[in-house]
C-alpha positions as protocol buffer text, in pm:
chain_id: "A"
residue {
  index: 1
  type: MET
  ca { x: -11217 y: 32418 z: -7365 }
}
residue {
  index: 2
  type: GLU
  ca { x: -11342 y: 32365 z: -7718 }
}
residue {
  index: 3
  type: MET
  ca { x: -11645 y: 32141 z: -7742 }
}
residue {
  index: 4
  type: LEU
  ca { x: -11605 y: 31862 z: -7998 }
}
residue {
  index: 5
  type: ILE
  ca { x: -11923 y: 31657 z: -7949 }
}
residue {
  index: 6
  type: ALA
  ca { x: -12249 y: 31777 z: -7794 }
}
residue {
  index: 7
  type: ILE
  ca { x: -12523 y: 31530 z: -7702 }
}
residue {
  index: 8
  type: HIS
  ca { x: -12858 y: 31683 z: -7609 }
}
residue {
  index: 9
  type: ASP
  ca { x: -13172 y: 31519 z: -7469 }
}
residue {
  index: 10
  type: LEU
  ca { x: -13076 y: 31178 z: -7608 }
}
residue {
  index: 11
  type: VAL
  ca { x: -13337 y: 30903 z: -7580 }
}
residue {
  index: 12
  type: ASN
  ca { x: -13255 y: 30546 z: -7678 }
}
residue {
  index: 13
  type: GLN
  ca { x: -13539 y: 30300 z: -7661 }
}
residue {
  index: 14
  type: PHE
  ca { x: -13588 y: 29943 z: -7781 }
}
residue {
  index: 15
  type: GLY
  ca { x: -13951 y: 29844 z: -7777 }
}
residue {
  index: 16
  type: THR
  ca { x: -14080 y: 29950 z: -7437 }
}
residue {
  index: 17
  type: GLN
  ca { x: -13735 y: 29944 z: -7277 }
}
residue {
  index: 18
  type: ARG
  ca { x: -13587 y: 30293 z: -7243 }
}
residue {
  index: 19
  type: ILE
  ca { x: -13207 y: 30285 z: -7210 }
}
residue {
  index: 20
  type: HIS
  ca { x: -13132 y: 30658 z: -7204 }
}
residue {
  index: 21
  type: ASP
  ca { x: -13391 y: 30920 z: -7114 }
}
residue {
  index: 22
  type: GLY
  ca { x: -13289 y: 31279 z: -7190 }
}
residue {
  index: 23
  type: LEU
  ca { x: -12915 y: 31219 z: -7165 }
}
residue {
  index: 24
  type: ASN
  ca { x: -12685 y: 31522 z: -7205 }
}
residue {
  index: 25
  type: LEU
  ca { x: -12309 y: 31501 z: -7253 }
}
residue {
  index: 26
  type: ASP
  ca { x: -12044 y: 31741 z: -7383 }
}
residue {
  index: 27
  type: ILE
  ca { x: -11707 y: 31605 z: -7497 }
}
residue {
  index: 28
  type: TYR
  ca { x: -11413 y: 31845 z: -7526 }
}
residue {
  index: 29
  type: ARG
  ca { x: -11124 y: 31850 z: -7770 }
}
residue {
  index: 30
  type: GLY
  ca { x: -10809 y: 31687 z: -7638 }
}
residue {
  index: 31
  type: GLU
  ca { x: -10958 y: 31506 z: -7340 }
}
residue {
  index: 32
  type: VAL
  ca { x: -10977 y: 31138 z: -7256 }
}
residue {
  index: 33
  type: LEU
  ca { x: -11334 y: 31065 z: -7148 }
}
residue {
  index: 34
  type: GLY
  ca { x: -11413 y: 30732 z: -6987 }
}
residue {
  index: 35
  type: ILE
  ca { x: -11772 y: 30608 z: -7012 }
}
residue {
  index: 36
  type: VAL
  ca { x: -11863 y: 30368 z: -6732 }
}
residue {
  index: 37
  type: GLY
  ca { x: -12169 y: 30220 z: -6567 }
}
residue {
  index: 38
  type: GLY
  ca { x: -12322 y: 29901 z: -6442 }
}
residue {
  index: 39
  type: SER
  ca { x: -12436 y: 29615 z: -6662 }
}
residue {
  index: 40
  type: GLY
  ca { x: -12733 y: 29719 z: -6875 }
}
residue {
  index: 41
  type: SER
  ca { x: -12673 y: 30091 z: -6822 }
}
residue {
  index: 42
  type: GLY
  ca { x: -12626 y: 30147 z: -7196 }
}
residue {
  index: 43
  type: LYS
  ca { x: -12253 y: 30215 z: -7238 }
}
residue {
  index: 44
  type: SER
  ca { x: -12221 y: 30034 z: -7569 }
}
residue {
  index: 45
  type: VAL
  ca { x: -12556 y: 30170 z: -7688 }
}
residue {
  index: 46
  type: LEU
  ca { x: -12433 y: 30524 z: -7624 }
}
residue {
  index: 47
  type: LEU
  ca { x: -12111 y: 30458 z: -7814 }
}
residue {
  index: 48
  type: ARG
  ca { x: -12294 y: 30299 z: -8107 }
}
residue {
  index: 49
  type: THR
  ca { x: -12532 y: 30595 z: -8118 }
}
residue {
  index: 50
  type: MET
  ca { x: -12240 y: 30838 z: -8136 }
}
residue {
  index: 51
  type: LEU
  ca { x: -12096 y: 30631 z: -8421 }
}
residue {
  index: 52
  type: GLY
  ca { x: -12424 y: 30636 z: -8612 }
}
residue {
  index: 53
  type: LEU
  ca { x: -12470 y: 30259 z: -8576 }
}
residue {
  index: 54
  type: ASN
  ca { x: -12785 y: 30308 z: -8369 }
}
residue {
  index: 55
  type: THR
  ca { x: -13062 y: 30555 z: -8449 }
}
residue {
  index: 56
  type: PRO
  ca { x: -13183 y: 30733 z: -8135 }
}
residue {
  index: 57
  type: TYR
  ca { x: -13551 y: 30756 z: -8051 }
}
residue {
  index: 58
  type: SER
  ca { x: -13504 y: 31131 z: -8006 }
}
residue {
  index: 59
  type: GLY
  ca { x: -13239 y: 31389 z: -7921 }
}
residue {
  index: 60
  type: THR
  ca { x: -12936 y: 31518 z: -8110 }
}
residue {
  index: 61
  type: ILE
  ca { x: -12565 y: 31448 z: -8142 }
}
residue {
  index: 62
  type: GLN
  ca { x: -12367 y: 31735 z: -8291 }
}
residue {
  index: 63
  type: PHE
  ca { x: -12003 y: 31718 z: -8400 }
}
residue {
  index: 64
  type: GLN
  ca { x: -11783 y: 32022 z: -8434 }
}
residue {
  index: 65
  type: GLU
  ca { x: -11690 y: 32084 z: -8799 }
}
residue {
  index: 66
  type: SER
  ca { x: -11342 y: 31930 z: -8783 }
}
residue {
  index: 67
  type: ALA
  ca { x: -11485 y: 31601 z: -8648 }
}
residue {
  index: 68
  type: ARG
  ca { x: -11805 y: 31580 z: -8849 }
}
residue {
  index: 69
  type: LEU
  ca { x: -11693 y: 31336 z: -9117 }
}
residue {
  index: 70
  type: LYS
  ca { x: -11655 y: 30969 z: -9035 }
}
residue {
  index: 71
  type: GLN
  ca { x: -11311 y: 30980 z: -9196 }
}
residue {
  index: 72
  type: HIS
  ca { x: -11213 y: 31196 z: -8898 }
}
residue {
  index: 73
  type: TRP
  ca { x: -11302 y: 30916 z: -8655 }
}
residue {
  index: 74
  type: GLY
  ca { x: -11092 y: 30623 z: -8546 }
}
residue {
  index: 75
  type: VAL
  ca { x: -11285 y: 30329 z: -8402 }
}
residue {
  index: 76
  type: MET
  ca { x: -11150 y: 30028 z: -8217 }
}
residue {
  index: 77
  type: PHE
  ca { x: -11412 y: 29767 z: -8135 }
}
residue {
  index: 78
  type: GLN
  ca { x: -11393 y: 29540 z: -7832 }
}
residue {
  index: 79
  type: ARG
  ca { x: -11271 y: 29228 z: -8011 }
}
residue {
  index: 80
  type: GLY
  ca { x: -11075 y: 29412 z: -8277 }
}
residue {
  index: 81
  type: ALA
  ca { x: -11319 y: 29337 z: -8562 }
}
residue {
  index: 82
  type: LEU
  ca { x: -11031 y: 29263 z: -8799 }
}
residue {
  index: 83
  type: PHE
  ca { x: -11110 y: 29110 z: -9136 }
}
residue {
  index: 84
  type: SER
  ca { x: -11003 y: 28749 z: -9090 }
}
residue {
  index: 85
  type: SER
  ca { x: -10937 y: 28695 z: -9461 }
}
residue {
  index: 86
  type: LEU
  ca { x: -10701 y: 28993 z: -9486 }
}
residue {
  index: 87
  type: SER
  ca { x: -10344 y: 29022 z: -9368 }
}
residue {
  index: 88
  type: VAL
  ca { x: -10247 y: 29272 z: -9100 }
}
residue {
  index: 89
  type: ALA
  ca { x: -10110 y: 29499 z: -9372 }
}
residue {
  index: 90
  type: ASP
  ca { x: -10436 y: 29490 z: -9567 }
}
residue {
  index: 91
  type: ASN
  ca { x: -10646 y: 29542 z: -9254 }
}
residue {
  index: 92
  type: ILE
  ca { x: -10458 y: 29860 z: -9167 }
}
residue {
  index: 93
  type: GLN
  ca { x: -10456 y: 29983 z: -9527 }
}
residue {
  index: 94
  type: PHE
  ca { x: -10829 y: 29919 z: -9576 }
}
residue {
  index: 95
  type: PRO
  ca { x: -10946 y: 30270 z: -9468 }
}
residue {
  index: 96
  type: LEU
  ca { x: -10662 y: 30430 z: -9662 }
}
residue {
  index: 97
  type: ARG
  ca { x: -10776 y: 30261 z: -9981 }
}
residue {
  index: 98
  type: GLU
  ca { x: -11141 y: 30342 z: -9913 }
}
residue {
  index: 99
  type: PHE
  ca { x: -11110 y: 30709 z: -9820 }
}
residue {
  index: 100
  type: THR
  ca { x: -10789 y: 30845 z: -9976 }
}
residue {
  index: 101
  type: ALA
  ca { x: -10624 y: 30874 z: -10316 }
}
residue {
  index: 102
  type: LEU
  ca { x: -10288 y: 30752 z: -10189 }
}
residue {
  index: 103
  type: THR
  ca { x: -10086 y: 30522 z: -10413 }
}
residue {
  index: 104
  type: PRO
  ca { x: -10031 y: 30159 z: -10306 }
}
residue {
  index: 105
  type: GLU
  ca { x: -9673 y: 30248 z: -10216 }
}
residue {
  index: 106
  type: GLU
  ca { x: -9788 y: 30538 z: -9999 }
}
residue {
  index: 107
  type: CYS
  ca { x: -10050 y: 30320 z: -9829 }
}
residue {
  index: 108
  type: HIS
  ca { x: -9788 y: 30055 z: -9753 }
}
residue {
  index: 109
  type: ALA
  ca { x: -9545 y: 30309 z: -9611 }
}
residue {
  index: 110
  type: LEU
  ca { x: -9813 y: 30464 z: -9391 }
}
residue {
  index: 111
  type: MET
  ca { x: -9920 y: 30119 z: -9273 }
}
residue {
  index: 112
  type: LEU
  ca { x: -9565 y: 30052 z: -9151 }
}
residue {
  index: 113
  type: VAL
  ca { x: -9566 y: 30383 z: -8965 }
}
residue {
  index: 114
  type: ARG
  ca { x: -9891 y: 30293 z: -8790 }
}
residue {
  index: 115
  type: LEU
  ca { x: -9755 y: 29949 z: -8696 }
}
residue {
  index: 116
  type: ALA
  ca { x: -9453 y: 30114 z: -8535 }
}
residue {
  index: 117
  type: MET
  ca { x: -9677 y: 30363 z: -8353 }
}
residue {
  index: 118
  type: VAL
  ca { x: -9858 y: 30080 z: -8174 }
}
residue {
  index: 119
  type: GLY
  ca { x: -9538 y: 29894 z: -8089 }
}
residue {
  index: 120
  type: LEU
  ca { x: -9546 y: 29615 z: -8347 }
}
residue {
  index: 121
  type: GLU
  ca { x: -9260 y: 29494 z: -8568 }
}
residue {
  index: 122
  type: ARG
  ca { x: -9296 y: 29530 z: -8945 }
}
residue {
  index: 123
  type: SER
  ca { x: -9282 y: 29151 z: -8978 }
}
residue {
  index: 124
  type: VAL
  ca { x: -9631 y: 29138 z: -8825 }
}
residue {
  index: 125
  type: ALA
  ca { x: -9768 y: 29298 z: -9145 }
}
residue {
  index: 126
  type: ALA
  ca { x: -9762 y: 28966 z: -9330 }
}
residue {
  index: 127
  type: LYS
  ca { x: -9953 y: 28773 z: -9063 }
}
residue {
  index: 128
  type: PHE
  ca { x: -10326 y: 28705 z: -9052 }
}
residue {
  index: 129
  type: PRO
  ca { x: -10551 y: 28775 z: -8751 }
}
residue {
  index: 130
  type: ALA
  ca { x: -10571 y: 28405 z: -8659 }
}
residue {
  index: 131
  type: GLU
  ca { x: -10194 y: 28404 z: -8612 }
}
residue {
  index: 132
  type: LEU
  ca { x: -10196 y: 28689 z: -8359 }
}
residue {
  index: 133
  type: SER
  ca { x: -10225 y: 28692 z: -7981 }
}
residue {
  index: 134
  type: GLY
  ca { x: -10514 y: 28881 z: -7822 }
}
residue {
  index: 135
  type: GLY
  ca { x: -10286 y: 29173 z: -7737 }
}
residue {
  index: 136
  type: MET
  ca { x: -10153 y: 29191 z: -8092 }
}
residue {
  index: 137
  type: VAL
  ca { x: -10507 y: 29191 z: -8232 }
}
residue {
  index: 138
  type: LYS
  ca { x: -10585 y: 29491 z: -8012 }
}
residue {
  index: 139
  type: ARG
  ca { x: -10275 y: 29674 z: -8136 }
}
residue {
  index: 140
  type: VAL
  ca { x: -10349 y: 29602 z: -8501 }
}
residue {
  index: 141
  type: ALA
  ca { x: -10706 y: 29723 z: -8452 }
}
residue {
  index: 142
  type: LEU
  ca { x: -10567 y: 30039 z: -8293 }
}
residue {
  index: 143
  type: ALA
  ca { x: -10325 y: 30088 z: -8583 }
}
residue {
  index: 144
  type: ARG
  ca { x: -10618 y: 30062 z: -8826 }
}
residue {
  index: 145
  type: ALA
  ca { x: -10817 y: 30311 z: -8616 }
}
residue {
  index: 146
  type: LEU
  ca { x: -10526 y: 30555 z: -8645 }
}
residue {
  index: 147
  type: ALA
  ca { x: -10477 y: 30505 z: -9019 }
}
residue {
  index: 148
  type: LEU
  ca { x: -10656 y: 30824 z: -9127 }
}
residue {
  index: 149
  type: ASP
  ca { x: -10510 y: 31055 z: -8859 }
}
residue {
  index: 150
  type: PRO
  ca { x: -10841 y: 31081 z: -8673 }
}
residue {
  index: 151
  type: VAL
  ca { x: -10953 y: 31381 z: -8474 }
}
residue {
  index: 152
  type: VAL
  ca { x: -11139 y: 31162 z: -8226 }
}
residue {
  index: 153
  type: LEU
  ca { x: -11065 y: 30803 z: -8125 }
}
residue {
  index: 154
  type: PHE
  ca { x: -11348 y: 30581 z: -8000 }
}
residue {
  index: 155
  type: LEU
  ca { x: -11243 y: 30277 z: -7799 }
}
residue {
  index: 156
  type: ASP
  ca { x: -11482 y: 30002 z: -7689 }
}
residue {
  index: 157
  type: GLU
  ca { x: -11343 y: 29809 z: -7390 }
}
residue {
  index: 158
  type: PRO
  ca { x: -10983 y: 29842 z: -7515 }
}
residue {
  index: 159
  type: THR
  ca { x: -10825 y: 29628 z: -7241 }
}
residue {
  index: 160
  type: SER
  ca { x: -11091 y: 29356 z: -7210 }
}
residue {
  index: 161
  type: GLY
  ca { x: -10947 y: 29007 z: -7238 }
}
residue {
  index: 162
  type: LEU
  ca { x: -10590 y: 29119 z: -7173 }
}
residue {
  index: 163
  type: ASP
  ca { x: -10376 y: 29001 z: -6883 }
}
residue {
  index: 164
  type: PRO
  ca { x: -10284 y: 29270 z: -6626 }
}
residue {
  index: 165
  type: VAL
  ca { x: -9939 y: 29338 z: -6772 }
}
residue {
  index: 166
  type: SER
  ca { x: -10068 y: 29367 z: -7129 }
}
residue {
  index: 167
  type: ALA
  ca { x: -10358 y: 29585 z: -7012 }
}
residue {
  index: 168
  type: GLU
  ca { x: -10123 y: 29824 z: -6834 }
}
residue {
  index: 169
  type: GLU
  ca { x: -9900 y: 29844 z: -7141 }
}
residue {
  index: 170
  type: PHE
  ca { x: -10204 y: 29918 z: -7357 }
}
residue {
  index: 171
  type: ASP
  ca { x: -10315 y: 30194 z: -7119 }
}
residue {
  index: 172
  type: GLN
  ca { x: -9968 y: 30346 z: -7144 }
}
residue {
  index: 173
  type: LEU
  ca { x: -9983 y: 30324 z: -7523 }
}
residue {
  index: 174
  type: ILE
  ca { x: -10316 y: 30505 z: -7534 }
}
residue {
  index: 175
  type: GLY
  ca { x: -10177 y: 30774 z: -7305 }
}
residue {
  index: 176
  type: THR
  ca { x: -9869 y: 30820 z: -7524 }
}
residue {
  index: 177
  type: LEU
  ca { x: -10073 y: 30840 z: -7845 }
}
residue {
  index: 178
  type: HIS
  ca { x: -10315 y: 31083 z: -7682 }
}
residue {
  index: 179
  type: ARG
  ca { x: -10033 y: 31317 z: -7581 }
}
residue {
  index: 180
  type: ASN
  ca { x: -9825 y: 31291 z: -7898 }
}
residue {
  index: 181
  type: LEU
  ca { x: -10111 y: 31307 z: -8149 }
}
residue {
  index: 182
  type: LYS
  ca { x: -10328 y: 31543 z: -7941 }
}
residue {
  index: 183
  type: LEU
  ca { x: -10623 y: 31308 z: -7983 }
}
residue {
  index: 184
  type: THR
  ca { x: -10964 y: 31328 z: -7827 }
}
residue {
  index: 185
  type: VAL
  ca { x: -11038 y: 30983 z: -7685 }
}
residue {
  index: 186
  type: VAL
  ca { x: -11381 y: 30848 z: -7593 }
}
residue {
  index: 187
  type: MET
  ca { x: -11340 y: 30517 z: -7414 }
}
residue {
  index: 188
  type: VAL
  ca { x: -11604 y: 30274 z: -7291 }
}
residue {
  index: 189
  type: THR
  ca { x: -11443 y: 30065 z: -7019 }
}
residue {
  index: 190
  type: HIS
  ca { x: -11509 y: 29855 z: -6712 }
}
residue {
  index: 191
  type: ASP
  ca { x: -11137 y: 29843 z: -6630 }
}
residue {
  index: 192
  type: LEU
  ca { x: -11079 y: 30051 z: -6316 }
}
residue {
  index: 193
  type: ASP
  ca { x: -10705 y: 30065 z: -6380 }
}
residue {
  index: 194
  type: SER
  ca { x: -10769 y: 30226 z: -6720 }
}
residue {
  index: 195
  type: LEU
  ca { x: -11021 y: 30461 z: -6567 }
}
residue {
  index: 196
  type: PHE
  ca { x: -10787 y: 30576 z: -6293 }
}
residue {
  index: 197
  type: SER
  ca { x: -10467 y: 30603 z: -6498 }
}
residue {
  index: 198
  type: THR
  ca { x: -10587 y: 30728 z: -6836 }
}
residue {
  index: 199
  type: CYS
  ca { x: -10906 y: 30935 z: -6817 }
}
residue {
  index: 200
  type: ASP
  ca { x: -10931 y: 31310 z: -6763 }
}
residue {
  index: 201
  type: ARG
  ca { x: -11304 y: 31291 z: -6695 }
}
residue {
  index: 202
  type: ILE
  ca { x: -11554 y: 31016 z: -6625 }
}
residue {
  index: 203
  type: ALA
  ca { x: -11908 y: 30993 z: -6760 }
}
residue {
  index: 204
  type: MET
  ca { x: -12104 y: 30750 z: -6545 }
}
residue {
  index: 205
  type: LEU
  ca { x: -12438 y: 30624 z: -6667 }
}
residue {
  index: 206
  type: VAL
  ca { x: -12690 y: 30628 z: -6385 }
}
residue {
  index: 207
  type: ASP
  ca { x: -13071 y: 30618 z: -6392 }
}
residue {
  index: 208
  type: LYS
  ca { x: -13078 y: 30650 z: -6775 }
}
residue {
  index: 209
  type: HIS
  ca { x: -12879 y: 30975 z: -6753 }
}
residue {
  index: 210
  type: VAL
  ca { x: -12510 y: 31055 z: -6716 }
}
residue {
  index: 211
  type: ILE
  ca { x: -12312 y: 31213 z: -6434 }
}
residue {
  index: 212
  type: VAL
  ca { x: -11983 y: 31367 z: -6550 }
}
residue {
  index: 213
  type: GLY
  ca { x: -11678 y: 31487 z: -6362 }
}
residue {
  index: 214
  type: THR
  ca { x: -11318 y: 31425 z: -6274 }
}
residue {
  index: 215
  type: LEU
  ca { x: -11236 y: 31109 z: -6082 }
}
residue {
  index: 216
  type: GLN
  ca { x: -11236 y: 31305 z: -5757 }
}
residue {
  index: 217
  type: GLU
  ca { x: -11571 y: 31465 z: -5835 }
}
residue {
  index: 218
  type: ILE
  ca { x: -11730 y: 31132 z: -5925 }
}
residue {
  index: 219
  type: LEU
  ca { x: -11596 y: 30965 z: -5611 }
}
residue {
  index: 220
  type: ALA
  ca { x: -11739 y: 31248 z: -5400 }
}
residue {
  index: 221
  type: ASN
  ca { x: -12085 y: 31211 z: -5554 }
}
residue {
  index: 222
  type: PRO
  ca { x: -12323 y: 31057 z: -5296 }
}
residue {
  index: 223
  type: HIS
  ca { x: -12541 y: 30877 z: -5550 }
}
residue {
  index: 224
  type: PRO
  ca { x: -12576 y: 30518 z: -5418 }
}
residue {
  index: 225
  type: GLN
  ca { x: -12502 y: 30355 z: -5755 }
}
residue {
  index: 226
  type: ILE
  ca { x: -12179 y: 30552 z: -5787 }
}
residue {
  index: 227
  type: GLN
  ca { x: -12075 y: 30471 z: -5434 }
}
residue {
  index: 228
  type: ALA
  ca { x: -12152 y: 30103 z: -5490 }
}
residue {
  index: 229
  type: TYR
  ca { x: -11956 y: 30098 z: -5816 }
}
residue {
  index: 230
  type: PHE
  ca { x: -11642 y: 30235 z: -5653 }
}
residue {
  index: 231
  type: SER
  ca { x: -11670 y: 30066 z: -5314 }
}
residue {
  index: 232
  type: GLY
  ca { x: -11523 y: 29729 z: -5412 }
}
residue {
  index: 233
  type: GLY
  ca { x: -11190 y: 29609 z: -5283 }
}
residue {
  index: 234
  type: ARG
  ca { x: -11014 y: 29661 z: -5613 }
}
residue {
  index: 235
  type: ALA
  ca { x: -11130 y: 30023 z: -5636 }
}
residue {
  index: 236
  type: ARG
  ca { x: -11022 y: 30090 z: -5276 }
}
residue {
  index: 237
  type: ALA
  ca { x: -10677 y: 29943 z: -5352 }
}
residue {
  index: 238
  type: LEU
  ca { x: -10640 y: 30167 z: -5656 }
}
residue {
  index: 239
  type: LEU
  ca { x: -10747 y: 30471 z: -5457 }
}
residue {
  index: 240
  type: ARG
  ca { x: -10488 y: 30394 z: -5189 }
}
residue {
  index: 241
  type: GLY
  ca { x: -10228 y: 30370 z: -5463 }
}
residue {
  index: 242
  type: ASN
  ca { x: -10323 y: 30714 z: -5589 }
}
């Protein structure tokens, strides 16, 4: 497999608190990688460091040439991070106006395409974020993340705050987009359903490092934190279902 992102000897530290200590992680083109871990393990810190929003204490993060520019990234933050003063149409068109030379007509047409891709009617384009349900906010944020045809899609807790039906539909949407657009997806999640149904590999943060493998490989790992994480009733029910 072609490596898209290579993280070597990453150290993240805030004051005297070390979050990651020599963390190594390779992310491959075309995979869906789920990043998981207990509270305080540094999932969001790792994502923010990959996005350049946090400067590491030491270590390197290298992107393959085709994914090196930020225009090649799509990012969906946990609560959507939509601009409240802009309409849905303007939110989705924002990166197009910032990073391309497309005409207003071309931006509008592409915005409608992205709305349809995430399962929203074109009438939603005229609404403002305050008029949307939580699930619709997530879909608009995803449409904006897809605006520039990204090589890699970063998702921060994509199903948090959604009811079970909406969360399952969103998982299915991510899976469909991943297959049809041949995206690489890096997803921070605590949602076991998403983890089990969507991810090709799992990167679990443990002891300031990361343990990576398929679901089966992670479940077979004897590390006590991993076993504790997947020993709950909900995880056992999902495993029985698989």
